[in-house]
All heavy atoms as an XYZ file, in Angstrom:
864
protein
N      -9.781     76.458     54.401
C     -10.873     76.755     55.316
C     -11.166     75.555     56.215
O     -11.025     74.419     55.805
C     -12.052     77.068     54.428
C     -11.675     76.676     53.054
C     -10.213     76.478     53.014
N     -11.593     75.842     57.409
C     -11.917     74.796     58.360
C     -13.294     74.221     58.068
O     -14.228     74.937     57.706
C     -11.907     75.348     59.785
C     -10.569     75.859     60.305
C     -10.767     76.505     61.658
C      -9.589     74.710     60.409
N     -13.379     72.921     58.236
C     -14.679     72.265     58.068
C     -15.540     72.605     59.282
O     -15.028     72.709     60.389
C     -14.488     70.762     57.951
N     -16.823     72.769     59.074
C     -17.685     73.066     60.218
C     -17.722     71.886     61.176
O     -17.634     70.742     60.774
C     -19.051     73.314     59.589
C     -18.996     72.690     58.249
C     -17.551     72.683     57.833
N     -17.828     72.173     62.446
C     -17.909     71.128     63.462
C     -19.287     70.501     63.461
O     -20.194     70.939     62.742
N     -19.453     69.473     64.261
C     -20.765     68.835     64.322
C     -21.808     69.792     64.879
O     -21.503     70.646     65.687
C     -20.546     67.637     65.253
C     -19.291     67.928     65.992
C     -18.492     68.871     65.154
N     -23.011     69.635     64.409
C     -24.111     70.457     64.903
C     -24.442     70.068     66.331
O     -24.294     68.914     66.716
C     -25.359     70.242     64.043
C     -25.225     70.770     62.653
C     -26.492     70.493     61.909
N     -26.750     69.045     61.995
C     -27.495     68.380     61.156
N     -28.092     68.992     60.197
N     -27.681     67.084     61.286
N     -24.898     71.006     67.133
C     -25.326     70.648     68.486
C     -26.433     69.602     68.412
O     -27.345     69.709     67.597
C     -25.859     71.966     69.061
C     -25.253     73.027     68.210
C     -25.024     72.415     66.855
N     -26.336     68.565     69.213
C     -27.343     67.506     69.216
C     -27.081     66.412     68.206
O     -27.794     65.423     68.168
N     -26.055     66.547     67.370
C     -25.764     65.537     66.354
C     -24.956     64.401     66.966
O     -24.187     64.598     67.893
C     -25.000     66.167     65.195
N     -25.133     63.195     66.421
C     -24.345     62.065     66.892
C     -23.032     61.990     66.116
O     -22.678     62.919     65.398
C     -25.138     60.757     66.793
C     -25.453     60.332     65.365
O     -24.900     60.918     64.414
O     -26.245     59.388     65.198
N     -22.316     60.888     66.267
C     -21.007     60.740     65.624
C     -21.081     60.832     64.101
O     -20.120     61.218     63.454
C     -20.367     59.400     65.999
C     -20.027     59.332     67.474
O     -19.927     60.399     68.122
O     -19.869     58.208     67.984
N     -22.216     60.466     63.525
C     -22.389     60.517     62.080
C     -22.861     61.886     61.590
O     -23.078     62.079     60.401
C     -23.415     59.476     61.620
C     -22.958     58.060     61.868
O     -21.740     57.832     61.946
O     -23.823     57.181     62.001
N     -23.075     62.807     62.522
C     -23.591     64.115     62.148
C     -25.104     64.140     62.062
O     -25.702     65.114     61.625
N     -25.755     63.057     62.475
C     -27.207     62.970     62.427
C     -27.801     63.622     63.664
O     -27.410     63.331     64.784
C     -27.648     61.505     62.353
C     -29.130     61.330     62.409
C     -29.923     61.629     61.313
C     -29.747     60.887     63.562
C     -31.289     61.476     61.369
C     -31.118     60.732     63.627
C     -31.882     61.032     62.524
O     -33.237     60.886     62.574
N     -28.759     64.500     63.473
C     -29.425     65.193     64.565
C     -30.849     64.660     64.685
O     -31.713     64.973     63.870
C     -29.434     66.694     64.300
C     -30.054     67.496     65.425
O     -30.496     66.891     66.426
O     -30.095     68.724     65.304
N     -31.083     63.829     65.700
C     -32.390     63.203     65.881
C     -33.476     64.210     66.220
O     -34.652     63.930     66.054
C     -32.317     62.138     66.968
N     -33.090     65.392     66.666
C     -34.095     66.389     67.011
C     -34.488     67.255     65.808
O     -35.429     68.023     65.885
C     -33.585     67.281     68.142
O     -32.467     68.037     67.697
N     -33.747     67.104     64.712
C     -34.062     67.887     63.509
C     -35.397     67.422     62.932
O     -35.674     66.227     62.868
C     -32.954     67.743     62.475
N     -36.240     68.343     62.526
C     -37.535     67.944     61.969
C     -37.369     67.262     60.610
O     -36.449     67.566     59.857
C     -38.289     69.278     61.821
C     -37.226     70.318     61.771
C     -36.059     69.782     62.549
N     -38.242     66.306     60.348
C     -38.274     65.639     59.045
C     -39.674     65.777     58.481
O     -40.645     65.946     59.222
C     -37.886     64.142     59.139
C     -36.470     63.962     59.622
C     -38.857     63.383     59.991
N     -39.781     65.707     57.186
C     -41.083     65.743     56.534
C     -41.471     64.307     56.183
O     -40.914     63.721     55.263
C     -41.022     66.603     55.262
C     -42.337     66.692     54.523
C     -43.423     67.352     55.362
O     -43.186     68.362     56.006
N     -44.602     66.784     55.350
N     -42.404     63.703     56.945
C     -42.798     62.331     56.645
C     -43.405     62.218     55.249
O     -44.003     63.161     54.735
C     -43.840     62.000     57.708
C     -43.617     62.988     58.790
C     -43.093     64.224     58.113
N     -43.230     61.042     54.666
C     -43.801     60.772     53.354
C     -45.314     60.689     53.467
O     -45.847     60.321     54.515
C     -43.250     59.448     52.812
C     -41.736     59.392     52.624
C     -41.289     57.968     52.356
C     -41.317     60.314     51.494
N     -45.996     61.008     52.403
C     -47.456     60.941     52.394
C     -47.897     59.506     52.645
O     -47.408     58.575     51.996
C     -47.999     61.446     51.064
N     -48.783     59.338     53.594
C     -49.277     58.014     53.938
C     -49.924     57.349     52.727
O     -50.716     57.970     52.019
C     -50.296     58.126     55.069
O     -50.713     56.869     55.481
N     -49.564     56.101     52.473
C     -50.134     55.364     51.352
C     -49.470     55.644     50.022
O     -49.800     55.007     49.022
N     -48.535     56.595     49.983
C     -47.854     56.892     48.725
C     -46.945     55.731     48.347
O     -46.589     54.890     49.178
C     -47.027     58.177     48.847
O     -45.926     57.965     49.726
N     -46.565     55.678     47.081
C     -45.648     54.635     46.626
C     -44.347     54.683     47.416
O     -43.789     53.647     47.780
C     -45.337     54.793     45.131
C     -46.514     54.433     44.243
O     -47.450     53.759     44.728
O     -46.489     54.830     43.063
N     -43.876     55.895     47.703
C     -42.625     56.050     48.448
C     -42.741     55.501     49.859
O     -41.854     54.808     50.352
C     -42.199     57.523     48.493
C     -41.842     58.115     47.162
C     -43.049     58.642     46.386
O     -44.205     58.523     46.873
O     -42.837     59.172     45.288
N     -43.857     55.812     50.535
C     -44.059     55.338     51.902
C     -44.195     53.816     51.925
O     -43.634     53.150     52.800
C     -45.285     55.997     52.520
N     -44.915     53.257     50.965
C     -45.073     51.805     50.903
C     -43.739     51.121     50.637
O     -43.437     50.077     51.231
C     -46.099     51.425     49.841
C     -47.502     51.819     50.221
C     -48.511     51.543     49.115
O     -48.176     51.058     48.046
N     -49.772     51.846     49.387
N     -42.922     51.719     49.789
C     -41.599     51.164     49.509
C     -40.729     51.231     50.755
O     -40.016     50.275     51.080
C     -40.937     51.913     48.338
O     -41.753     51.766     47.177
C     -39.541     51.392     48.058
N     -40.795     52.338     51.453
C     -39.996     52.484     52.670
C     -40.427     51.464     53.724
O     -39.586     50.846     54.385
C     -40.109     53.904     53.216
C     -39.227     54.225     54.407
C     -37.753     53.975     54.094
C     -39.428     55.675     54.815
N     -41.723     51.254     53.878
C     -42.205     50.240     54.811
C     -41.653     48.866     54.434
O     -41.185     48.116     55.294
C     -43.732     50.187     54.806
C     -44.396     51.343     55.489
C     -45.903     51.271     55.396
O     -46.468     50.150     55.503
O     -46.535     52.324     55.217
N     -41.708     48.558     53.160
C     -41.201     47.259     52.690
C     -39.703     47.139     52.968
O     -39.226     46.092     53.414
C     -41.483     47.111     51.183
C     -40.996     45.833     50.602
C     -41.800     44.638     51.128
N     -41.174     43.418     50.656
C     -40.688     42.473     51.459
N     -40.784     42.588     52.757
N     -40.112     41.412     50.957
N     -38.956     48.207     52.730
C     -37.512     48.187     53.001
C     -37.223     47.972     54.481
O     -36.256     47.297     54.846
C     -36.858     49.482     52.514
C     -36.744     49.636     51.000
C     -36.284     51.043     50.645
C     -35.792     48.599     50.423
N     -38.055     48.539     55.347
C     -37.862     48.368     56.786
C     -38.217     46.957     57.251
O     -37.735     46.502     58.283
C     -38.670     49.410     57.559
C     -38.126     50.830     57.484
C     -39.153     51.835     57.983
C     -36.834     50.951     58.273
N     -39.046     46.260     56.491
C     -39.418     44.891     56.855
C     -38.400     43.865     56.352
O     -38.317     42.767     56.899
C     -40.805     44.566     56.309
C     -41.907     45.343     57.011
C     -43.258     45.166     56.370
O     -43.377     44.409     55.383
O     -44.217     45.789     56.850
N     -37.609     44.206     55.357
C     -36.648     43.253     54.791
C     -35.666     42.728     55.832
O     -35.456     41.512     55.905
C     -35.942     43.852     53.557
C     -36.923     43.939     52.396
C     -34.720     43.027     53.169
C     -36.389     44.677     51.176
N     -35.044     43.575     56.668
C     -34.116     43.014     57.661
C     -34.797     42.031     58.618
O     -34.179     41.069     59.058
C     -33.601     44.237     58.419
C     -33.855     45.391     57.528
C     -35.054     45.035     56.707
N     -36.062     42.256     58.934
C     -36.783     41.332     59.808
C     -36.905     39.966     59.144
O     -36.741     38.927     59.788
C     -38.173     41.884     60.131
C     -38.214     43.186     60.912
C     -39.609     43.779     60.888
C     -37.732     42.971     62.332
N     -37.171     39.963     57.838
C     -37.311     38.716     57.097
C     -35.958     38.038     56.882
O     -35.833     36.823     57.024
C     -37.985     38.974     55.754
C     -39.407     39.479     55.887
C     -39.967     40.002     54.578
O     -39.289     39.888     53.537
O     -41.082     40.539     54.602
N     -34.948     38.823     56.546
C     -33.634     38.262     56.244
C     -32.974     37.702     57.500
O     -32.484     36.572     57.510
C     -32.719     39.312     55.576
C     -31.289     38.826     55.482
C     -33.250     39.663     54.200
N     -32.952     38.504     58.571
C     -32.291     38.076     59.798
C     -33.180     37.165     60.635
O     -32.686     36.328     61.375
C     -31.864     39.282     60.641
C     -30.867     40.174     59.958
C     -31.125     41.523     59.765
C     -29.648     39.679     59.499
C     -30.206     42.347     59.142
C     -28.728     40.496     58.875
C     -29.011     41.831     58.704
O     -28.104     42.642     58.081
N     -34.493     37.345     60.554
C     -35.408     36.550     61.350
C     -35.219     36.753     62.846
O     -35.635     35.935     63.648
N     -34.574     37.838     63.211
C     -34.265     38.095     64.609
C     -34.346     39.597     64.850
O     -33.536     40.360     64.329
C     -32.856     37.577     64.920
C     -32.521     37.616     66.392
O     -33.210     38.321     67.166
O     -31.549     36.950     66.783
N     -35.323     39.995     65.623
C     -35.522     41.419     65.871
C     -34.326     42.024     66.601
O     -34.048     43.210     66.485
C     -36.857     41.656     66.613
C     -36.756     41.274     68.080
C     -37.314     43.089     66.475
N     -33.560     41.203     67.335
C     -32.383     41.720     68.043
C     -31.352     42.293     67.080
O     -30.705     43.290     67.382
C     -31.752     40.621     68.907
C     -32.631     40.199     70.069
C     -32.077     39.013     70.771
N     -32.093     37.889     69.827
C     -31.917     36.633     70.178
N     -31.704     36.320     71.432
N     -31.958     35.678     69.279
N     -31.212     41.688     65.929
C     -30.275     42.207     64.927
C     -30.752     43.547     64.403
O     -29.972     44.480     64.240
C     -30.108     41.197     63.774
O     -29.686     39.945     64.325
C     -29.092     41.679     62.771
N     -32.044     43.660     64.166
C     -32.607     44.921     63.676
C     -32.410     46.024     64.712
O     -32.148     47.176     64.361
C     -34.090     44.739     63.314
C     -34.749     46.061     62.979
C     -34.231     43.762     62.153
N     -32.489     45.683     65.992
C     -32.312     46.678     67.044
C     -30.909     47.275     67.032
O     -30.692     48.367     67.559
C     -32.587     46.060     68.418
C     -34.014     45.565     68.652
C     -34.116     44.903     70.011
C     -35.016     46.680     68.507
N     -29.967     46.593     66.423
C     -28.588     47.072     66.363
C     -28.323     47.950     65.144
O     -27.256     48.546     65.051
C     -27.621     45.890     66.366
C     -27.682     45.092     67.645
C     -26.814     43.845     67.576
O     -25.980     43.699     66.704
N     -27.025     42.936     68.497
N     -29.247     48.018     64.217
C     -29.059     48.826     63.005
C     -29.247     50.299     63.364
O     -30.343     50.745     63.669
C     -30.039     48.398     61.911
C     -29.929     46.944     61.465
C     -31.042     46.609     60.477
C     -28.575     46.676     60.842
N     -28.166     51.053     63.319
C     -28.200     52.452     63.773
C     -29.137     53.330     62.954
O     -29.759     54.239     63.482
C     -26.790     53.040     63.734
C     -25.898     52.491     64.821
C     -24.528     53.051     64.762
N     -24.569     54.516     64.758
C     -23.508     55.274     64.807
N     -22.316     54.733     64.851
N     -23.613     56.579     64.808
N     -29.230     53.081     61.663
C     -30.035     53.955     60.814
C     -31.526     53.601     60.851
O     -32.353     54.394     60.407
C     -29.529     53.896     59.370
N     -31.873     52.447     61.379
C     -33.263     51.988     61.353
C     -34.232     52.996     61.972
O     -35.220     53.377     61.330
C     -33.354     50.627     62.050
C     -34.545     49.805     61.655
C     -34.485     48.938     60.576
C     -35.736     49.888     62.366
C     -35.575     48.174     60.221
C     -36.824     49.126     62.017
C     -36.747     48.265     60.942
O     -37.830     47.516     60.585
N     -33.996     53.464     63.196
C     -34.947     54.439     63.759
C     -34.944     55.767     63.010
O     -35.953     56.466     62.946
C     -34.493     54.618     65.204
C     -33.128     54.056     65.282
C     -32.976     53.088     64.151
N     -33.815     56.107     62.418
C     -33.749     57.348     61.635
C     -34.684     57.266     60.434
O     -35.396     58.211     60.121
C     -32.328     57.575     61.113
C     -31.306     57.748     62.170
C     -29.953     57.848     61.540
N     -28.913     57.828     62.559
C     -27.636     57.866     62.282
N     -27.224     57.922     61.042
N     -26.754     57.848     63.264
N     -34.666     56.133     59.772
C     -35.480     55.953     58.567
C     -36.960     55.879     58.936
O     -37.815     56.406     58.226
C     -35.025     54.701     57.790
C     -35.917     54.432     56.598
C     -33.575     54.867     57.341
N     -37.274     55.264     60.067
C     -38.676     55.161     60.488
C     -39.314     56.528     60.687
O     -40.530     56.666     60.554
C     -38.792     54.334     61.768
C     -38.703     52.852     61.493
S     -39.079     51.839     62.924
C     -40.813     52.180     63.185
N     -38.520     57.534     60.983
C     -39.056     58.882     61.187
C     -39.719     59.433     59.923
O     -40.504     60.367     59.995
C     -37.945     59.837     61.618
C     -37.409     59.552     63.012
C     -36.337     60.526     63.417
N     -36.892     61.870     63.518
C     -36.175     62.974     63.400
N     -34.880     62.919     63.181
N     -36.740     64.158     63.506
N     -39.395     58.858     58.774
C     -39.965     59.341     57.522
C     -41.335     58.744     57.230
O     -41.954     59.071     56.229
C     -39.005     59.090     56.362
C     -37.817     60.014     56.430
C     -36.651     59.651     57.077
C     -37.891     61.292     55.886
C     -35.575     60.518     57.172
C     -36.819     62.162     55.976
C     -35.667     61.766     56.615
O     -34.615     62.640     56.718
N     -41.810     57.871     58.102
C     -43.143     57.304     57.946
C     -44.115     58.037     58.851
O     -43.768     58.420     59.967
C     -43.141     55.820     58.323
C     -42.368     54.889     57.412
C     -42.356     53.484     58.006
C     -42.958     54.879     56.021
N     -45.328     58.201     58.381
C     -46.372     58.751     59.236
C     -46.816     57.671     60.208
O     -46.401     56.507     60.121
C     -47.519     59.268     58.387
C     -47.110     60.501     57.591
C     -48.276     61.198     56.944
O     -49.425     61.010     57.314
N     -47.979     62.029     55.963
N     -47.672     58.030     61.138
C     -48.055     57.130     62.223
C     -48.528     55.766     61.718
O     -48.105     54.734     62.227
C     -49.137     57.781     63.087
C     -49.566     56.911     64.229
C     -48.801     56.843     65.378
C     -50.710     56.140     64.142
C     -49.183     56.031     66.436
C     -51.096     55.332     65.185
C     -50.327     55.272     66.332
N     -49.401     55.738     60.730
C     -49.937     54.453     60.275
C     -48.845     53.562     59.673
O     -48.858     52.350     59.851
C     -51.103     54.640     59.306
C     -50.751     55.469     58.090
O     -49.821     56.294     58.164
O     -51.417     55.310     57.047
N     -47.879     54.146     59.000
C     -46.759     53.375     58.464
C     -45.866     52.843     59.576
O     -45.428     51.687     59.540
N     -45.588     53.689     60.570
C     -44.788     53.233     61.717
C     -45.515     52.115     62.453
O     -44.901     51.163     62.942
C     -44.490     54.389     62.669
C     -43.527     55.402     62.097
C     -42.995     56.377     63.142
N     -43.970     56.893     64.068
C     -44.728     57.972     63.869
N     -44.595     58.670     62.744
N     -45.585     58.384     64.778
N     -46.843     52.215     62.510
C     -47.628     51.171     63.179
C     -47.508     49.847     62.431
O     -47.343     48.792     63.054
C     -49.079     51.596     63.282
C     -49.961     50.527     63.927
C     -51.333     51.039     64.178
N     -51.310     51.447     65.588
C     -52.364     51.840     66.252
N     -53.523     51.955     65.647
N     -52.293     52.137     67.518
N     -47.574     49.870     61.111
C     -47.446     48.622     60.336
C     -46.060     47.999     60.508
O     -45.922     46.787     60.653
C     -47.759     48.868     58.865
C     -49.254     49.018     58.583
C     -49.545     49.060     57.098
N     -49.093     50.295     56.481
C     -49.823     51.409     56.419
N     -51.030     51.446     56.950
N     -49.352     52.488     55.840
N     -45.027     48.825     60.501
C     -43.661     48.311     60.699
C     -43.512     47.767     62.121
O     -42.908     46.713     62.335
C     -42.611     49.389     60.386
C     -41.218     48.917     60.752
C     -42.658     49.771     58.913
N     -44.084     48.456     63.100
C     -44.021     47.989     64.490
C     -44.714     46.632     64.634
O     -44.228     45.751     65.353
C     -44.660     49.019     65.423
N     -45.818     46.448     63.935
C     -46.521     45.165     63.973
C     -45.635     44.063     63.390
O     -45.554     42.961     63.954
C     -47.844     45.250     63.216
C     -48.682     43.978     63.189
C     -49.032     43.517     64.601
C     -49.941     44.202     62.363
N     -44.948     44.355     62.296
C     -44.028     43.376     61.702
C     -42.901     43.043     62.677
O     -42.492     41.875     62.794
C     -43.462     43.905     60.386
N     -42.419     44.036     63.418
C     -41.368     43.796     64.411
C     -41.880     42.906     65.530
O     -41.190     41.970     65.958
C     -40.862     45.122     64.980
C     -40.108     45.949     63.982
C     -39.876     47.370     64.469
O     -40.589     47.875     65.326
N     -38.870     48.011     63.927
N     -43.075     43.187     66.018
C     -43.656     42.386     67.094
C     -43.884     40.947     66.631
O     -43.584     40.002     67.361
C     -44.963     43.016     67.570
N     -44.410     40.793     65.424
C     -44.646     39.456     64.894
C     -43.340     38.684     64.739
O     -43.268     37.496     65.040
C     -45.383     39.534     63.557
C     -46.811     39.976     63.703
C     -47.488     40.263     62.371
O     -46.843     40.617     61.394
N     -48.809     40.110     62.351
N     -42.284     39.358     64.303
C     -40.974     38.736     64.160
C     -40.457     38.286     65.526
O     -39.964     37.163     65.673
C     -39.991     39.702     63.503
S     -38.312     39.053     63.336
N     -40.576     39.136     66.521
C     -40.073     38.813     67.862
C     -40.817     37.616     68.446
O     -40.204     36.715     69.022
C     -40.208     40.024     68.779
N     -42.133     37.574     68.255
C     -42.935     36.496     68.830
C     -42.756     35.195     68.041
O     -42.523     34.136     68.623
C     -44.422     36.898     68.895
C     -45.306     35.727     69.266
C     -44.607     38.040     69.874
N     -42.841     35.266     66.729
C     -42.774     34.040     65.922
C     -41.400     33.387     65.950
O     -41.289     32.184     65.769
C     -43.200     34.318     64.481
O     -42.278     35.172     63.849
N     -40.350     34.172     66.190
C     -39.002     33.614     66.235
C     -38.495     33.440     67.662
O     -37.327     33.148     67.872
C     -38.032     34.483     65.428
C     -38.376     34.461     63.963
O     -38.510     33.398     63.364
N     -38.552     35.622     63.370
N     -39.399     33.649     68.641
C     -39.070     33.446     70.054
C     -37.771     34.144     70.442
O     -36.858     33.543     70.996
C     -38.988     31.945     70.347
C     -39.110     31.651     71.835
O     -39.700     32.476     72.556
O     -38.597     30.609     72.267
N     -37.689     35.433     70.112
C     -36.486     36.224     70.391
C     -36.487     36.669     71.847
O     -37.357     37.428     72.265
C     -36.424     37.456     69.486
S     -36.229     37.045     67.762
N     -35.516     36.195     72.595
C     -35.370     36.603     73.987
C     -34.431     37.801     74.060
O     -33.303     37.739     73.572
C     -34.819     35.443     74.818
N     -34.916     38.881     74.626
C     -34.093     40.076     74.798
C     -33.432     40.001     76.164
O     -34.104     39.887     77.185
C     -34.947     41.335     74.676
C     -35.716     41.487     73.366
C     -36.565     42.740     73.401
C     -34.773     41.510     72.187
N     -32.111     40.085     76.166
C     -31.376     39.920     77.411
C     -30.853     41.241     77.985
O     -30.672     41.363     79.177
C     -30.223     38.947     77.197
C     -30.721     37.523     76.964
C     -29.602     36.575     76.581
N     -30.000     35.185     76.457
C     -30.809     34.688     75.551
N     -31.398     35.467     74.706
N     -31.083     33.405     75.505
N     -30.610     42.198     77.143
C     -30.042     43.474     77.593
C     -31.157     44.509     77.762
O     -32.056     44.604     76.926
C     -29.011     43.970     76.587
N     -31.104     45.293     78.831
C     -32.119     46.335     79.030
C     -32.195     47.309     77.858
O     -33.274     47.806     77.529
C     -31.661     47.046     80.307
C     -30.793     46.074     81.010
C     -30.161     45.237     79.948
N     -31.059     47.583     77.205
C     -31.062     48.495     76.061
C     -31.888     47.924     74.915
O     -32.573     48.665     74.211
C     -29.633     48.767     75.572
C     -28.739     49.432     76.584
C     -28.148     48.447     77.596
O     -28.070     47.229     77.318
O     -27.777     48.906     78.687
N     -31.832     46.604     74.716
C     -32.625     45.967     73.670
C     -34.112     46.117     73.966
O     -34.906     46.429     73.076
C     -32.280     44.479     73.547
C     -30.921     44.183     72.980
C     -30.640     42.698     72.961
O     -31.032     41.966     73.865
N     -29.948     42.257     71.923
N     -34.482     45.905     75.202
C     -35.887     46.027     75.601
C     -36.366     47.460     75.398
O     -37.436     47.704     74.824
C     -36.092     45.584     77.065
C     -37.523     45.838     77.519
C     -35.721     44.118     77.228
N     -35.565     48.407     75.829
C     -35.920     49.818     75.699
C     -36.089     50.220     74.233
O     -37.059     50.900     73.866
C     -34.844     50.675     76.370
O     -35.122     52.033     76.203
N     -35.163     49.784     73.392
C     -35.231     50.114     71.966
C     -36.446     49.472     71.319
O     -37.169     50.119     70.554
C     -33.941     49.671     71.244
O     -32.825     50.308     71.875
C     -33.973     50.041     69.775
N     -36.705     48.202     71.630
C     -37.868     47.526     71.046
C     -39.159     48.202     71.489
O     -40.061     48.418     70.677
C     -37.884     46.044     71.415
C     -39.045     45.250     70.801
C     -39.008     45.305     69.272
C     -39.033     43.822     71.283
N     -39.257     48.563     72.757
C     -40.465     49.245     73.231
C     -40.668     50.579     72.526
O     -41.799     50.964     72.229
C     -40.415     49.432     74.747
C     -40.573     48.154     75.567
C     -40.386     48.446     77.046
C     -41.913     47.499     75.296
N     -39.583     51.285     72.237
C     -39.696     52.546     71.493
C     -40.211     52.281     70.081
O     -41.048     53.032     69.566
C     -38.342     53.253     71.447
N     -39.741     51.201     69.450
C     -40.224     50.847     68.112
C     -41.697     50.451     68.141
O     -42.443     50.722     67.201
C     -39.430     49.674     67.528
C     -38.070     50.033     66.995
C     -37.061     49.089     66.969
C     -37.786     51.285     66.489
C     -35.806     49.386     66.463
C     -36.538     51.599     65.988
C     -35.549     50.646     65.979
N     -42.124     49.784     69.211
C     -43.490     49.268     69.300
C     -44.494     50.303     69.805
O     -45.687     50.026     69.863
C     -43.525     48.036     70.214
C     -42.685     46.843     69.761
C     -42.840     45.693     70.740
C     -43.019     46.416     68.348
N     -44.024     51.483     70.148
C     -44.903     52.517     70.685
C     -46.155     52.764     69.826
O     -47.248     52.928     70.379
C     -44.128     53.817     70.879
C     -44.969     54.905     71.496
C     -44.190     56.191     71.710
O     -43.057     56.303     71.229
O     -44.750     57.081     72.362
N     -46.068     52.778     68.499
C     -47.290     53.010     67.714
C     -48.368     51.944     67.908
O     -49.524     52.177     67.601
C     -46.786     53.003     66.261
C     -45.355     53.358     66.357
C     -44.877     52.761     67.648
N     -48.003     50.777     68.440
C     -48.999     49.734     68.682
C     -49.791     49.975     69.959
O     -50.904     49.473     70.099
C     -48.330     48.356     68.763
C     -47.676     47.859     67.483
C     -46.986     46.531     67.730
C     -48.697     47.741     66.366
N     -49.230     50.723     70.881
C     -49.897     50.928     72.164
C     -50.386     52.362     72.362
O     -51.058     52.662     73.330
C     -48.970     50.533     73.344
C     -48.678     49.053     73.316
C     -47.691     51.323     73.332
N     -50.047     53.215     71.435
C     -50.420     54.617     71.542
C     -51.246     54.999     70.316
O     -50.888     54.666     69.196
C     -49.152     55.452     71.590
C     -49.380     56.878     71.884
C     -48.054     57.541     72.064
N     -48.256     58.837     72.643
C     -47.363     59.772     72.661
N     -46.176     59.553     72.152
N     -47.621     60.919     73.196
N     -52.318     55.698     70.521
C     -53.155     56.116     69.425
C     -52.549     57.272     68.643
O     -51.666     57.975     69.129
N     -53.019     57.455     67.438
C     -52.578     58.576     66.622
C     -53.148     59.871     67.206
O     -54.167     59.878     67.876
C     -53.050     58.408     65.178
N     -52.463     60.968     66.949
C     -52.914     62.268     67.424
C     -54.191     62.673     66.704
O     -54.390     62.368     65.528
C     -51.829     63.317     67.190
N     -55.052     63.339     67.421
C     -56.258     63.878     66.822
C     -55.876     65.051     65.918
O     -54.839     65.669     66.117
C     -57.230     64.329     67.908
N     -56.699     65.361     64.916
C     -56.364     66.501     64.059
C     -56.152     67.758     64.884
O     -56.892     68.053     65.805
C     -57.608     66.629     63.166
C     -58.222     65.270     63.174
C     -57.925     64.692     64.537
N     -55.074     68.473     64.590
C     -54.748     69.707     65.281
C     -53.852     69.509     66.491
O     -53.388     70.467     67.085
N     -53.604     68.246     66.875
C     -52.724     67.959     67.994
C     -51.332     67.601     67.476
O     -51.159     67.238     66.327
C     -53.238     66.777     68.818
C     -54.505     67.059     69.569
C     -54.950     65.861     70.392
O     -54.171     64.903     70.544
O     -56.070     65.872     70.877
N     -50.366     67.683     68.369
C     -48.995     67.294     68.013
C     -48.973     65.783     67.762
O     -49.669     65.033     68.440
C     -48.038     67.650     69.133
N     -48.190     65.324     66.776
C     -48.127     63.890     66.516
C     -47.458     63.164     67.676
O     -46.662     63.726     68.395
C     -47.274     63.799     65.240
C     -46.533     65.068     65.166
C     -47.353     66.092     65.897
N     -47.826     61.877     67.874
C     -47.231     61.106     68.968
C     -45.770     60.793     68.705
O     -45.303     60.840     67.616
C     -48.063     59.830     69.013
C     -48.787     59.748     67.736
C     -48.811     61.130     67.152
C-alpha cells in the first residue's frame, strides 16, 4: 500500500501549523514544565538568535496559553537585551517579533478569539 502524502498545509516534517492544538491548562504542572523547557535553550545558548533557528520552538509554544507564552516571550526579550544580541537578518527580526507578540498584545476578552 502507498503511504499517504503530506497533508495540505504541512511542512517538510509533516507538521501543519494551521492544525488546532489544545493548550495546556494555565498554571498546571505540565504548562510550567513546558515553560521551563522553552527557557533552557535561552540559558544554555545565551543567544536568542540560536533559539530563533530551532524549528520546533514555535510549534511547542502553541501548547501554552497566552500567559505562558507571555512569560516565555519575556525571557526571550531579557535574553536578547542582556546578551546584546544584534539581529542582522530580516527573518530573525520577523521571527523574534512574532515570539514577542504576547508582550505587546493583550489577552483576548472572554468569549473572543484568542490572540
